[in-house]
N, C-alpha and C positions, 0 to 999 in steps of 0.2 A: 723418739725419746719423749717421755712425759715428765714435766717439771712443775712442781707445786711451789708457789711463792706465798709466804705468809707475811703480810705487812699492812699496817694501818695506823690511823690516828692523825698523823701529820704528813705534810708533803716531804719532810725530811726523811721519813721512813719509806714513803711510797715512791717518790721520784727516782731514787737510786735503783730500787727494785724494777721499776718500769724500764730504766735504761739498760739494765742487764738482760731483762726479758726481750727487749727490742733487739739487742745485739745477737742473742741466741736465735731469734726468729730470722734476723737478717742473714745469719750464717747457714741455718739449717732449713729454712723455708717450711714446707709442709711436714717435714720430718720432726719438727718440734711441736709438741702439743703442750700448751701452757695454761695453767689455772692459777688464778689469784684467790687467796682467801683473806677476807678482812672483816671488819665489823659492819653492821647494817646502818650505822648512824653517822659515819664520818666520811671524809672526802674521797676515800678510796671507792665508794659506791659510784662516784662520778668519774674520777680520773682513770680508773682501770678500764671500764667499757669504752671511754673516749679514746683510749690508746689501742683499742681493738682486741683486748684480751677477755677471756671468760672470767666470770667472777662469782664466787660463792661466799656467803656470809656466816659468821659465827658470832653470836651475841655474847660478848664478854666485857667485863668492866674491870677497872683498876681498883685497888684498895686505898682507902684514905688513912693518912697518919694522924695521930692526935686523938686523945680520948674525949669523945663527946657523944651525946645521944644521937645526934644527926649522923656522925660518922659510923656509929655502931649500926644504925639502920642501913646506911649505904653499904657497909661491908657485909652485913648479913645478906642483902640482896646480891652482892657480888659473889658470895659463896654459892648461892643457888645458880647464878649464871655460869659459874665455873664448871659445875657438874653437868648442867644441860649443854654448855658449850663443848665440853669434852665429848659428850655423846654425838653431838652434831659433827664435830671434827672427825670422829671415827668413821661416821657414815660417808662424809665427803672423801676422805682418804681411801676408804674401801672402794667406793664407786669409781674414783678417778684412777686409782692404782698407779701412783707416780713412781718413776725410776729414781727420783731424788726430790727432797723437799728442803727449802731454805727459808729461814726467818730473817727479815730485815728490820724487825722492831715493831713496837706498838703492842698493846695488850694482847692482841690475837696471836702473836708469834709464840708465846709461851705454850698455851694448851695445844696448838696445832703441831708444833715441832716436837713437843714432848710425846704426843700421841703417835705421830709418824714414827718416831724412834721405837716406841713400844711395839709398833706393828711391823717392825723390821725394815722400814724404808731407810735408805742412806740419807743422812741429815747433815745440814750445815747451817751456820748462822753468820751474819755479818754484823760486827760491832762498830758503830760509828765513833764513839766517844773515847777519849783518853782514860776516863774512869767508867768502866762498864757498869751497866745497871744490874739489879738483883736478878732479873729473869735470865739475862744472858750469862751471868756468872754461874747460875745453876745449870743452864743448858750446856755450857761449855764442857762440863764433866761428862756429858752423855753423847753429844753429837760427834759425828765422824770428822767434821772439818769446821774450824773456827777461822774466819777471815777478819782482819782488823784494818781499821783506818790508821790507827796510831800504834807505833811500837810501844809507847808508854803503857798501853792497855795490857800488854802481854804479862807484865809483872803483877797485874792486879786481878788476874783470873787464873784458875786452875783448869787446864784443858786436858781432855782425854788424849789428844794428839797434839803435836807441835803446831801452834797457830801460824798462819801465813799473813803477812802484811800485804794488802792489795791496794790500799788507798780507797778513796770514795769517788764514785762517778760524778763528773761535772759535765754539764750540758755542752755538747760539741760547739754550739753557737757561741758560747762564752769563751771557750778555749781558742776558737778561730777568730774572735773579734779583733779588729784592727783599732788600736788606741787612737791614732790620728783621725781615722774616719769617724769614730764615735764622738770624739771631741768636736769635730766639725759639725756633726749632726746636732749636737747640743749647744753649739755656739760658744764654746770655751776657747778663748785666745791661747795661743801657744805659750805665752809668757806668764800665764796665771796657773796656780795650783787649784785643783778641784777637790774640795772636801765633801765626801758623800757620807751622810749619817742617817741612821735609822734605829728604831727601837722595837721593831716587830709590827705586824699588821694591825694590832690593837693600839700600839703606841706605849711608851713608858714615860710616866711623868718625870722621873728623875733625869732621863736623857733629854726629854723635851726642855726641861727647865735649864739644864746645863747648856744646851745648844742655843737657847734664847740668849743667855748671857754671853756665849762665845760669839755668836753672830753680831750682837749689839756692840761688843767690844771691838770687833774687827770691821765694823761697817765703813770706816773711813780709810782703812789701811790700803785697800786696792790690790792686795797680793793674792787673794783667794776668791774663788767662786764657791758657792755652797748649793748643794742639793740635799734637802732634809725631808725625810718621811716622818710625819708627825703621828700617823696612825689614826685609827677610828675614834679613839677617845682623846686625841690631842688637837681637836679642831680650834682650840683656844690660842694656838701658837701664833698665828698671824696678828691677832689683836694684841697679844702680849708684846710682840716685837714692835708693833706700832707705838705702844706706850713708851718703848725705849728708843724711839726715833728711827725705826726701820720700817718703812712702808714697802712690803714685799711686792705689792702690785705695781710699783713704779721702779723696781730694781731689776735690771737684767742679770745681775750677778748673784742673786739670791732666789732660789726656786724651792718653795715650801709646798709639799704635796701631802695628801692623805696617805697615799700608797705609791710605790714605785713600780709601775707596770712594765717598764722597759729596762729592767736590771741588766739585761744582756748588752745594753748600750751604756748605762750609767757606771756600772762597775769597771768595765775596761777603760773608761775615760778618766776615772778617778786617780788621784795621787795619794790621798789619805782617806782611809775608811774608818769611820767610828761606828761600832755596832756591838751587838751581843756576841756570844761565843758558841752559837749552835754549830754543830759539826758541818753542815752543808755550807753555811756562809764562810766558815774558816777554810774549807777546802777550796772554795772558789777564790778566796784571797790568796791561797798558796798557788793555785794553778795560774792565776793572772800575775803573780808577783807584785803584790800591793803592800805598802806600809799601812799598818793599822793601829788604832787605839781601841782596845777591847774593854768592854764593860760587861762582865759576865752577869747573867741573871742569877740572883740568889734563890729564886723560887723554883728550882728544878731538882729532880731526884739526885741524891748523892753529891750535890753541888758540882755536877759534872762539867758545867760550862767553865768553871774556874780552872779545872784541870785541862780542858781543851785549850784555853787561852794560854796557860803556863807552858804548854809544849812549844808554842811560837815564841813566847817571851824568853824562854830559856835558850832559844836558838837565835836571839836578837833579831827576830823577824816581826815583832810586835811590841807594843807597850800596853800596860794594863792599869785600869783604875777600878777597884772594887766599888760596887754601888754605894756602900756605906761611906766611902771616902770621896764620892763624886761631887765636884763643885764646878761651876763655870770657870772659876779662876784656875783650877788645876788643869782643866781641859784646855783652856787658853794657853797656859804655859807649855803644855805638851805640843800643841799645834804650832805655836810660834817657834818652839825649839826645832821642829822639823822644817818649817819654812825657812829658817835662818841657817840651817845646816843641810844643804842638799846632799852632801856626801853621806851623812847618816841616813837620810831618806833613801838614797839609792842602795845603800848597804842593806837596809831592812827589806827593800824590794827583792834584792838578789837572794837574801837568806830565805825569804818566804818561798820564792820560786824553787829553790833547791830542795825544799821539803815536799814538793808535790810529786805525785805519781800520776802522770797524765793519761796513762792507758789503763786506769783502774777498771773501767767497764770490761775491757778485754780480759784482764787478769781474773776478775771474778767469774766471768763466763767460762774461761778456760778451766778454772778450778772446779766449777760446778759440773761441767760436762765430763771432766776426767773422773770425778767421784762417781758419777752414774755409770760410766763405762767400766771403771774398775770393779764396781759391785757386780755388774753383769758378767764380767770375766771370771770372777770368783765363783759365781753361781754355776757357770758352765764347766 
């Protein structure tokens, strides 16, 4: 069986696709021939070959919103890339001759899956967000199978066939992690809560500033440990904390890092997670059953992080602060509320866990293989 995966741009698109491809290869061995298609300038060029899969590139770009000469020039270039990318996609699909093609997101998914559909290949997409993007909304009307992370997305897109809720793949090492062992590894005492906070790999000034105020306000309380990822552009955080009387170099209970490289240890150990509302992070929160305070990024297409967050909030599995309303005081009040109300904290944990589909990787693989086999049966 030949399977084509289109995914690119961010780890949030690529890693779930790699998880599904790995599951299919694990099941079928040499009977599965897998090709990834991505862009030539993003992380898929590294991640896909490292995972042992063949890779082909199509050079496409996204369009910029807002009327300006700079954006007009960029969008004009994007139009040319779109046509040349479509031709390249057609050649890749013709040469590989897949039994099924699936798009996991990123600029490359649109032209590749659209072209595969036109060429008669059975097609599928996987939508991660509660509010679908423009490309997947358009593709949903054409493809044979739409798979969703969130049931909320079903009401926001018009699908050719009934969509299937599969969940979103979460790393096995994350699901299998033992909370007690992770806390021991990090040196977190049993009687302390761990607050894990992050604003993305680059960092977010609004989150950094609020966390500075929160940590400074709780520096003498002794009820919480903190691990905070300040990001590439947040290297000022330790100095700002020092100005507020918190010397992180001499505190065992406050760990401020540029980036969290051992998330598979830190997240299972955490009691309260403060973060953005990207689909992958939120599904890890569900899978691990963690209480969270979510601060959706306002700088994303269709404001989809807000809708991702609200799905948990509406199930009493998380709390939300929109970035425009974020202050250290508001964050402090929410954290203290959870610290002083263990019953509410445990209720949020249980509600988050109840929303998770832990076998999402298997479900997506099952649907994809079934689609390919069904098409073969119809042909014969």
